[in-house]
SELOLUM-35947 format. One record per residue: chain; x, y, z of N, C-alpha, C, O, CB in turn; residue in one letter. Coordinates in steps of 0.1 Angstrom, whole numbers, plus 5000, padded with zeros to 4 digits. Glycine has a CB too. Layout:
# residues N
+-------+------+------+------+------+------+------+------+------+------+------+------+------+------+------+------+------+
| torfi |   nu |   nv |   nw |  cau |  cav |  caw |   cu |   cv |   cw |   ou |   ov |   ow |  cbu |  cbv |  cbw | seti |
+-------+------+------+------+------+------+------+------+------+------+------+------+------+------+------+------+------+
|     A |    X |    Y |    Z |    X |    Y |    Z |    X |    Y |    Z |    X |    Y |    Z |    X |    Y |    Z |    A |
...
+-------+------+------+------+------+------+------+------+------+------+------+------+------+------+------+------+------+
//
This chain:
# residues 99
+-------+------+------+------+------+------+------+------+------+------+------+------+------+------+------+------+------+
| torfi |   nu |   nv |   nw |  cau |  cav |  caw |   cu |   cv |   cw |   ou |   ov |   ow |  cbu |  cbv |  cbw | seti |
+-------+------+------+------+------+------+------+------+------+------+------+------+------+------+------+------+------+
|     A | 4816 | 4871 | 5137 | 4815 | 4884 | 5131 | 4825 | 4893 | 5138 | 4833 | 4900 | 5131 | 4801 | 4889 | 5132 |    H |
|     A | 4824 | 4895 | 5151 | 4833 | 4904 | 5158 | 4848 | 4899 | 5158 | 4857 | 4907 | 5158 | 4829 | 4906 | 5172 |    Y |
|     A | 4849 | 4886 | 5158 | 4863 | 4880 | 5158 | 4870 | 4883 | 5145 | 4882 | 4887 | 5145 | 4862 | 4865 | 5160 |    L |
|     A | 4863 | 4882 | 5134 | 4869 | 4885 | 5121 | 4872 | 4900 | 5120 | 4882 | 4904 | 5114 | 4859 | 4881 | 5110 |    F |
|     A | 4863 | 4909 | 5126 | 4866 | 4923 | 5126 | 4879 | 4926 | 5134 | 4887 | 4934 | 5130 | 4854 | 4931 | 5132 |    M |
|     A | 4880 | 4920 | 5145 | 4892 | 4922 | 5153 | 4905 | 4917 | 5146 | 4915 | 4923 | 5146 | 4891 | 4914 | 5167 |    L |
|     A | 4904 | 4906 | 5139 | 4915 | 4901 | 5131 | 4918 | 4911 | 5120 | 4930 | 4913 | 5117 | 4912 | 4887 | 5125 |    I |
|     A | 4908 | 4916 | 5113 | 4911 | 4926 | 5102 | 4917 | 4938 | 5108 | 4926 | 4944 | 5102 | 4898 | 4929 | 5095 |    A |
|     A | 4912 | 4943 | 5119 | 4918 | 4955 | 5125 | 4932 | 4953 | 5130 | 4941 | 4961 | 5128 | 4910 | 4960 | 5137 |    M |
|     A | 4935 | 4941 | 5135 | 4949 | 4938 | 5139 | 4958 | 4937 | 5127 | 4969 | 4941 | 5127 | 4949 | 4924 | 5147 |    A |
|     A | 4952 | 4932 | 5116 | 4960 | 4932 | 5103 | 4963 | 4945 | 5098 | 4974 | 4948 | 5093 | 4952 | 4924 | 5093 |    G |
|     A | 4954 | 4955 | 5100 | 4956 | 4968 | 5095 | 4967 | 4975 | 5103 | 4976 | 4981 | 5097 | 4943 | 4977 | 5097 |    I |
|     A | 4967 | 4973 | 5116 | 4977 | 4979 | 5124 | 4991 | 4973 | 5123 | 5001 | 4979 | 5123 | 4973 | 4979 | 5139 |    F |
|     A | 4991 | 4959 | 5121 | 5003 | 4952 | 5120 | 5010 | 4956 | 5106 | 5022 | 4958 | 5106 | 5001 | 4937 | 5120 |    T |
|     A | 5003 | 4956 | 5096 | 5009 | 4959 | 5083 | 5013 | 4974 | 5082 | 5022 | 4977 | 5075 | 4999 | 4956 | 5071 |    T |
|     A | 5005 | 4983 | 5089 | 5009 | 4997 | 5090 | 5023 | 4998 | 5097 | 5031 | 5006 | 5093 | 4998 | 5005 | 5097 |    A |
|     A | 5025 | 4991 | 5107 | 5037 | 4991 | 5114 | 5049 | 4985 | 5106 | 5060 | 4990 | 5106 | 5037 | 4983 | 5128 |    L |
|     A | 5046 | 4975 | 5098 | 5055 | 4969 | 5089 | 5059 | 4979 | 5078 | 5071 | 4980 | 5074 | 5050 | 4956 | 5082 |    L |
|     A | 5050 | 4987 | 5074 | 5052 | 4997 | 5063 | 5062 | 5008 | 5069 | 5070 | 5013 | 5061 | 5039 | 5004 | 5059 |    C |
|     A | 5061 | 5011 | 5081 | 5069 | 5021 | 5087 | 5084 | 5017 | 5088 | 5093 | 5025 | 5089 | 5064 | 5026 | 5101 |    M |
|     A | 5086 | 5004 | 5089 | 5099 | 4998 | 5090 | 5105 | 4993 | 5077 | 5117 | 4989 | 5076 | 5099 | 4987 | 5100 |    R |
|     A | 5098 | 4994 | 5066 | 5102 | 4989 | 5053 | 5112 | 4998 | 5046 | 5110 | 5010 | 5046 | 5090 | 4987 | 5044 |    Q |
|     A | 5122 | 4992 | 5041 | 5132 | 5000 | 5033 | 5132 | 4997 | 5018 | 5137 | 5004 | 5010 | 5146 | 4998 | 5039 |    T |
|     A | 5126 | 4985 | 5014 | 5125 | 4981 | 5000 | 5113 | 4988 | 4995 | 5102 | 4986 | 5000 | 5125 | 4966 | 4999 |    N |
|     A | 5114 | 4995 | 4983 | 5103 | 5003 | 4978 | 5092 | 4994 | 4973 | 5080 | 4997 | 4976 | 5108 | 5011 | 4966 |    L |
|     A | 5095 | 4983 | 4966 | 5084 | 4974 | 4961 | 5077 | 4967 | 4972 | 5065 | 4965 | 4972 | 5090 | 4964 | 4951 |    K |
|     A | 5085 | 4963 | 4982 | 5079 | 4956 | 4994 | 5070 | 4966 | 5001 | 5059 | 4962 | 5007 | 5090 | 4951 | 5003 |    A |
|     A | 5073 | 4978 | 5002 | 5065 | 4988 | 5008 | 5052 | 4990 | 5001 | 5041 | 4990 | 5008 | 5072 | 5002 | 5009 |    L |
|     A | 5052 | 4990 | 4988 | 5039 | 4991 | 4981 | 5031 | 4979 | 4983 | 5019 | 4980 | 4984 | 5042 | 4993 | 4966 |    I |
|     A | 5037 | 4967 | 4983 | 5030 | 4954 | 4985 | 5023 | 4954 | 4998 | 5012 | 4950 | 5000 | 5039 | 4942 | 4982 |    A |
|     A | 5031 | 4957 | 5009 | 5026 | 4956 | 5022 | 5015 | 4966 | 5025 | 5005 | 4964 | 5032 | 5037 | 4958 | 5033 |    V |
|     A | 5016 | 4978 | 5019 | 5006 | 4988 | 5020 | 4993 | 4984 | 5013 | 4982 | 4987 | 5018 | 5010 | 5002 | 5015 |    S |
|     A | 4994 | 4977 | 5002 | 4983 | 4971 | 4995 | 4976 | 4961 | 5004 | 4963 | 4960 | 5004 | 4987 | 4965 | 4982 |    S |
|     A | 4983 | 4953 | 5011 | 4977 | 4943 | 5020 | 4970 | 4950 | 5032 | 4959 | 4946 | 5036 | 4988 | 4934 | 5026 |    V |
|     A | 4975 | 4961 | 5036 | 4969 | 4969 | 5047 | 4956 | 4975 | 5042 | 4946 | 4975 | 5049 | 4978 | 4980 | 5051 |    S |
|     A | 4955 | 4979 | 5029 | 4943 | 4984 | 5023 | 4933 | 4973 | 5022 | 4921 | 4976 | 5024 | 4946 | 4991 | 5010 |    H |
|     A | 4937 | 4961 | 5018 | 4927 | 4950 | 5017 | 4922 | 4946 | 5030 | 4910 | 4942 | 5031 | 4934 | 4938 | 5010 |    M |
|     A | 4930 | 4947 | 5041 | 4924 | 4945 | 5055 | 4913 | 4955 | 5058 | 4904 | 4952 | 5064 | 4935 | 4945 | 5065 |    N |
|     A | 4915 | 4968 | 5053 | 4905 | 4978 | 5055 | 4893 | 4975 | 5047 | 4881 | 4977 | 5052 | 4911 | 4992 | 5051 |    L |
|     A | 4894 | 4969 | 5036 | 4883 | 4965 | 5028 | 4875 | 4954 | 5035 | 4863 | 4954 | 5035 | 4887 | 4960 | 5014 |    V |
|     A | 4882 | 4944 | 5041 | 4876 | 4933 | 5048 | 4868 | 4939 | 5060 | 4857 | 4935 | 5063 | 4886 | 4923 | 5053 |    V |
|     A | 4874 | 4948 | 5067 | 4868 | 4954 | 5079 | 4855 | 4962 | 5074 | 4845 | 4961 | 5081 | 4877 | 4964 | 5086 |    A |
|     A | 4856 | 4969 | 5063 | 4844 | 4976 | 5058 | 4833 | 4966 | 5054 | 4821 | 4969 | 5057 | 4848 | 4985 | 5046 |    A |
|     A | 4837 | 4956 | 5048 | 4826 | 4946 | 5043 | 4820 | 4939 | 5055 | 4808 | 4935 | 5054 | 4833 | 4935 | 5034 |    A |
|     A | 4827 | 4937 | 5066 | 4822 | 4931 | 5078 | 4811 | 4940 | 5085 | 4804 | 4935 | 5093 | 4833 | 4927 | 5087 |    L |
|     A | 4812 | 4952 | 5082 | 4802 | 4961 | 5088 | 4788 | 4959 | 5082 | 4778 | 4962 | 5089 | 4806 | 4976 | 5086 |    M |
|     A | 4787 | 4954 | 5070 | 4775 | 4950 | 5064 | 4764 | 4961 | 5062 | 4752 | 4959 | 5065 | 4769 | 4938 | 5071 |    Q |
|     A | 4769 | 4973 | 5058 | 4759 | 4983 | 5055 | 4761 | 4987 | 5040 | 4772 | 4984 | 5035 | 4761 | 4996 | 5064 |    T |
|     A | 4751 | 4993 | 5034 | 4753 | 4997 | 5020 | 4765 | 5006 | 5017 | 4772 | 5005 | 5008 | 4741 | 5003 | 5014 |    P |
|     A | 4767 | 5016 | 5027 | 4778 | 5025 | 5025 | 4792 | 5018 | 5027 | 4801 | 5022 | 5020 | 4777 | 5036 | 5035 |    W |
|     A | 4792 | 5008 | 5036 | 4805 | 5002 | 5038 | 4808 | 4993 | 5026 | 4820 | 4991 | 5022 | 4805 | 4993 | 5051 |    S |
|     A | 4798 | 4987 | 5020 | 4801 | 4979 | 5008 | 4805 | 4988 | 4996 | 4815 | 4984 | 4989 | 4788 | 4971 | 5004 |    Y |
|     A | 4799 | 4999 | 4995 | 4803 | 5008 | 4984 | 4818 | 5013 | 4987 | 4826 | 5014 | 4978 | 4794 | 5020 | 4984 |    L |
|     A | 4820 | 5016 | 4999 | 4834 | 5021 | 5003 | 4844 | 5010 | 5000 | 4855 | 5013 | 4996 | 4835 | 5025 | 5017 |    G |
|     A | 4841 | 4997 | 5003 | 4850 | 4986 | 5001 | 4853 | 4985 | 4986 | 4864 | 4982 | 4982 | 4844 | 4973 | 5006 |    A |
|     A | 4843 | 4986 | 4978 | 4844 | 4985 | 4963 | 4853 | 4996 | 4958 | 4862 | 4994 | 4950 | 4831 | 4985 | 4956 |    V |
|     A | 4850 | 5008 | 4962 | 4858 | 5020 | 4958 | 4873 | 5018 | 4962 | 4882 | 5022 | 4955 | 4852 | 5033 | 4964 |    V |
|     A | 4874 | 5014 | 4975 | 4888 | 5012 | 4980 | 4896 | 5001 | 4972 | 4908 | 5003 | 4969 | 4888 | 5008 | 4995 |    M |
|     A | 4889 | 4990 | 4968 | 4896 | 4980 | 4960 | 4900 | 4986 | 4946 | 4911 | 4983 | 4941 | 4886 | 4968 | 4958 |    M |
|     A | 4891 | 4993 | 4940 | 4894 | 4999 | 4927 | 4905 | 5009 | 4928 | 4915 | 5009 | 4920 | 4882 | 5006 | 4921 |    I |
|     A | 4905 | 5018 | 4938 | 4915 | 5028 | 4940 | 4929 | 5021 | 4943 | 4939 | 5025 | 4938 | 4911 | 5037 | 4951 |    A |
|     A | 4928 | 5011 | 4951 | 4941 | 5004 | 4955 | 4947 | 4997 | 4942 | 4959 | 4997 | 4940 | 4938 | 4994 | 4966 |    D |
|     A | 4938 | 4991 | 4934 | 4943 | 4985 | 4922 | 4950 | 4994 | 4912 | 4960 | 4991 | 4907 | 4932 | 4977 | 4915 |    G |
|     A | 4944 | 5006 | 4911 | 4949 | 5016 | 4902 | 4962 | 5022 | 4907 | 4972 | 5024 | 4900 | 4939 | 5027 | 4899 |    L |
|     A | 4962 | 5026 | 4920 | 4973 | 5033 | 4925 | 4985 | 5024 | 4927 | 4996 | 5028 | 4925 | 4970 | 5040 | 4938 |    T |
|     A | 4982 | 5011 | 4931 | 4993 | 5002 | 4933 | 5000 | 4999 | 4920 | 5012 | 4998 | 4920 | 4988 | 4989 | 4940 |    S |
|     A | 4992 | 4998 | 4909 | 4998 | 4995 | 4896 | 5007 | 5007 | 4892 | 5018 | 5005 | 4887 | 4988 | 4993 | 4886 |    S |
|     A | 5002 | 5019 | 4894 | 5010 | 5031 | 4891 | 5023 | 5032 | 4899 | 5033 | 5035 | 4894 | 5002 | 5043 | 4892 |    A |
|     A | 5022 | 5029 | 4912 | 5033 | 5029 | 4921 | 5044 | 5019 | 4918 | 5056 | 5021 | 4918 | 5029 | 5028 | 4936 |    L |
|     A | 5039 | 5007 | 4914 | 5048 | 4996 | 4910 | 5056 | 5001 | 4897 | 5067 | 4998 | 4895 | 5041 | 4983 | 4907 |    F |
|     A | 5048 | 5007 | 4888 | 5055 | 5013 | 4875 | 5065 | 5023 | 4879 | 5076 | 5023 | 4873 | 5044 | 5019 | 4866 |    C |
|     A | 5062 | 5032 | 4888 | 5072 | 5042 | 4892 | 5084 | 5036 | 4899 | 5095 | 5040 | 4898 | 5066 | 5053 | 4901 |    L |
|     A | 5081 | 5025 | 4908 | 5092 | 5019 | 4915 | 5101 | 5011 | 4905 | 5113 | 5011 | 4907 | 5086 | 5009 | 4925 |    A |
|     A | 5095 | 5006 | 4894 | 5103 | 4999 | 4884 | 5112 | 5009 | 4876 | 5123 | 5006 | 4873 | 5094 | 4991 | 4874 |    N |
|     A | 5106 | 5021 | 4873 | 5114 | 5031 | 4867 | 5125 | 5036 | 4875 | 5137 | 5038 | 4870 | 5105 | 5043 | 4863 |    T |
|     A | 5123 | 5038 | 4888 | 5133 | 5041 | 4897 | 5144 | 5031 | 4898 | 5156 | 5034 | 4899 | 5128 | 5044 | 4911 |    T |
|     A | 5140 | 5018 | 4899 | 5149 | 5007 | 4899 | 5158 | 5006 | 4887 | 5170 | 5003 | 4888 | 5141 | 4994 | 4901 |    N |
|     A | 5152 | 5009 | 4875 | 5160 | 5008 | 4863 | 5170 | 5019 | 4862 | 5181 | 5017 | 4857 | 5151 | 5009 | 4851 |    E |
|     A | 5167 | 5031 | 4867 | 5176 | 5042 | 4866 | 5186 | 5042 | 4877 | 5198 | 5047 | 4875 | 5168 | 5055 | 4867 |    R |
|     A | 5183 | 5037 | 4889 | 5193 | 5038 | 4900 | 5199 | 5024 | 4904 | 5209 | 5023 | 4911 | 5186 | 5043 | 4912 |    T |
|     A | 5193 | 5013 | 4898 | 5197 | 4999 | 4902 | 5196 | 4997 | 4916 | 5204 | 4989 | 4922 | 5212 | 4997 | 4897 |    N |
|     A | 5187 | 5003 | 4923 | 5185 | 5000 | 4937 | 5170 | 5002 | 4941 | 5163 | 5011 | 4936 | 5193 | 5010 | 4946 |    S |
|     A | 5165 | 4993 | 4949 | 5151 | 4995 | 4955 | 5151 | 4999 | 4969 | 5141 | 5001 | 4975 | 5144 | 4982 | 4953 |    R |
|     A | 5163 | 5001 | 4975 | 5164 | 5006 | 4989 | 5162 | 5021 | 4989 | 5168 | 5028 | 4983 | 5178 | 5002 | 4995 |    T |
|     A | 5152 | 5024 | 4998 | 5148 | 5038 | 4998 | 5159 | 5047 | 5005 | 5160 | 5059 | 5003 | 5135 | 5040 | 5006 |    M |
|     A | 5167 | 5041 | 5014 | 5177 | 5048 | 5021 | 5188 | 5054 | 5011 | 5193 | 5065 | 5012 | 5184 | 5040 | 5031 |    I |
|     A | 5190 | 5046 | 5000 | 5200 | 5050 | 4990 | 5194 | 5060 | 4980 | 5201 | 5065 | 4972 | 5205 | 5038 | 4983 |    L |
|     A | 5181 | 5062 | 4981 | 5174 | 5070 | 4971 | 5171 | 5084 | 4977 | 5162 | 5091 | 4972 | 5162 | 5064 | 4966 |    L |
|     A | 5177 | 5088 | 4988 | 5174 | 5101 | 4994 | 5177 | 5113 | 4985 | 5170 | 5123 | 4986 | 5182 | 5102 | 5007 |    L |
|     A | 5187 | 5112 | 4977 | 5190 | 5123 | 4968 | 5183 | 5121 | 4954 | 5188 | 5125 | 4944 | 5205 | 5124 | 4965 |    G |
|     A | 5172 | 5115 | 4954 | 5165 | 5111 | 4942 | 5160 | 5123 | 4934 | 5157 | 5122 | 4922 | 5153 | 5103 | 4945 |    G |
|     A | 5158 | 5135 | 4940 | 5153 | 5146 | 4933 | 5163 | 5151 | 4923 | 5159 | 5157 | 4913 | 5150 | 5157 | 4943 |    M |
|     A | 5176 | 5148 | 4925 | 5186 | 5152 | 4915 | 5186 | 5143 | 4903 | 5188 | 5147 | 4892 | 5200 | 5152 | 4922 |    L |
|     A | 5183 | 5130 | 4906 | 5183 | 5120 | 4895 | 5170 | 5120 | 4887 | 5169 | 5119 | 4875 | 5186 | 5106 | 4900 |    L |
|     A | 5159 | 5121 | 4895 | 5145 | 5119 | 4889 | 5136 | 5131 | 4893 | 5127 | 5129 | 4901 | 5139 | 5106 | 4892 |    L |
|     A | 5138 | 5143 | 4888 | 5131 | 5154 | 4893 | 5116 | 5153 | 4890 | 5108 | 5158 | 4898 | 5136 | 5167 | 4887 |    P |
|     A | 5112 | 5147 | 4879 | 5098 | 5146 | 4876 | 5091 | 5136 | 4884 | 5079 | 5137 | 4886 | 5096 | 5143 | 4861 |    L |
|     A | 5097 | 5126 | 4888 | 5091 | 5115 | 4896 | 5089 | 5119 | 4910 | 5079 | 5115 | 4916 | 5100 | 5102 | 4895 |    V |
|     A | 5098 | 5127 | 4916 | 5097 | 5131 | 4930 | 5087 | 5142 | 4931 | 5084 | 5147 | 4942 | 5110 | 5135 | 4936 |    T |
+-------+------+------+------+------+------+------+------+------+------+------+------+------+------+------+------+------+
//
């Protein structure tokens, strides 16, 4: 029980650090989703009614927001032909409604 909790917590911190170093927009969304699922696992391992409810809400919210973010990333990719965030620093001039 505690071993799995430690593994989930290590996964949360590891994927959060990976997110901070990510330059690819779609990979950033995917890795952050993995981090959120590690948080869901940690909440489920607490085995309380509130943690189960929080895990379910987190899964639903992650599914909805990740889908929307992937849609926005695809729109950005189609307009700029780049998924690298470093090249998209002037994105407010190209996509003012998205930023």
